[in-house]
C-alpha positions in Angstrom: -9.0 -15.4 -10.9 -8.2 -14.5 -7.3 -5.0 -15.6 -5.5 -4.0 -15.4 -1.8 -0.7 -14.0 -0.7 0.8 -14.6 2.7 2.7 -11.8 4.4 4.5 -11.1 7.6 6.2 -8.0 9.1 9.9 -7.7 9.4 10.0 -9.1 13.0 7.3 -11.8 12.3 4.9 -10.6 15.0 2.1 -9.7 12.5 1.1 -12.1 9.8 -1.7 -11.6 7.3 -3.1 -12.6 3.9 -4.2 -10.6 0.9 -6.7 -12.3 -1.5 -6.5 -10.3 -4.7 -8.4 -10.6 -7.9 -6.4 -10.8 -11.1 -6.8 -7.1 -11.9 -5.3 -6.2 -8.5 -2.2 -8.4 -8.9 0.1 -5.4 -9.8 2.0 -2.7 -7.9 0.9 0.9 -7.9 3.9 3.0 -7.2 3.2 5.9 -4.9 5.5 8.9 -5.1 3.8 11.1 -2.5 6.0 12.8 0.1 4.5 10.9 2.9 5.4 7.5 1.3 8.9 8.8 0.7 9.3 9.8 4.4 7.7 6.6 5.8 9.7 4.3 3.6 13.0 6.2 3.2 12.7 5.6 -0.6 11.4 7.3 -3.7 8.1 5.3 -3.8 6.1 2.5 -2.1 4.5 -0.6 -3.7 0.7 -0.6 -3.2 -2.7 -1.7 -4.5 -6.2 -0.3 -3.8 -8.3 -3.2 -2.6 -11.6 -3.9 -0.7 -11.0 -4.2 3.0 -12.5 -7.7 2.8 -9.3 -8.8 0.9 -7.3 -8.6 4.1 -7.2 -11.2 6.8 -4.8 -10.7 9.8 -3.8 -14.2 10.9 -1.4 -13.4 13.8 -0.4 -10.5 16.0 -3.8 -9.0 16.7 -4.9 -5.5 15.9 -2.0 -3.4 14.5 -1.0 0.0 15.8 -2.4 3.1 14.0 -0.9 6.4 13.0 -3.1 9.1 11.4 -2.3 12.2 9.3 -4.2 14.5 7.0 -4.0 13.6 3.3 -4.2 16.0 0.4 -8.0 15.8 0.5 -8.0 17.1 4.1 -9.4 13.8 5.3 -7.6 11.4 7.6 -5.2 8.7 6.3 -4.8 5.9 8.9 -1.6 3.8 8.7 -1.7 0.4 10.3 1.6 -1.1 11.3 3.4 -3.6 13.6 4.1 -1.9 16.9 7.4 -3.8 17.2 9.2 -3.3 13.9 6.9 -0.6 12.2 6.3 -2.6 9.0 3.2 -1.1 7.4 0.4 -3.6 6.7 -2.1 -1.3 5.1 -3.4 2.3 4.9 -7.0 3.5 4.9 -7.6 6.8 3.2 -11.0 7.9 4.6 -11.8 9.8 1.4 -12.1 6.4 -0.3 -14.8 5.2 2.0 -14.9 2.7 4.8 -14.5 -0.5 2.7 -11.5 0.5 0.6 -7.9 0.2 1.8 -4.3 0.5 0.4 -2.5 -2.9 0.5 1.3 -2.7 0.9 2.1 -5.1 -2.0 5.9 -4.9 -1.4 5.6 -6.9 1.8 4.4 -10.3 0.7 7.6 -11.9 -0.8 5.7 -13.6 -3.8 3.9 -10.3 -4.7 7.0 -8.2 -4.3 9.0 -10.4 -6.7 6.3 -11.3 -9.3 3.8 -8.3 -9.7 4.3 -6.0 -12.6 3.9 -2.3 -12.2 0.4 -1.3 -13.1 0.5 2.5 -12.6 2.2 5.3 -10.8 0.4 7.8 -8.6 1.5 11.2 -7.2 3.6 11.8 -10.3 3.6 15.5 -9.3 6.0 14.5 -6.4 8.3 12.3 -8.5 12.0 13.3 -8.2 13.4 14.7 -11.5 15.8 11.8 -12.0 13.1 9.1 -11.7 12.1 7.4 -15.0 8.5 6.8 -15.9 7.9 3.0 -15.3 4.1 2.9 -16.0 1.2 5.2 -16.7 1.6 8.0 -14.3 -1.1 10.1 -12.7 -0.5 13.5 -11.2 -2.4 12.4 -8.0 -4.8 9.5 -8.1 -6.3 7.8 -11.2 -9.9 8.8 -12.0 -12.5 6.8 -10.2 
């Protein structure tokens, strides 16, 4: 069963909704070095979803920052230009209709989602415990 989660950036300029199917109502912890640098933490909370699951309800088009991922393809990070809260990422290697939802932003999801998996286990810090099934990079498609 799908459920809609309301989210807003830290300053409130951008607001959006994620409508997630039951199998997507879990965090995927990403331990890649980029997530560590962008968040200032050891991982970020994410989920791989269809782009159609996102509806931006206030703030207009977010700002975009791009970098090259492990695949050599571009990764586009969409964020609020005022407070820099990341709304979603688009890894071009996943195709045009798949994005990475930041599941740690909506308060309800942040507090209630279980951890479904961990990705980029190859970049985990030595003192981090395993919380869920961990993949060296991404899970098999």
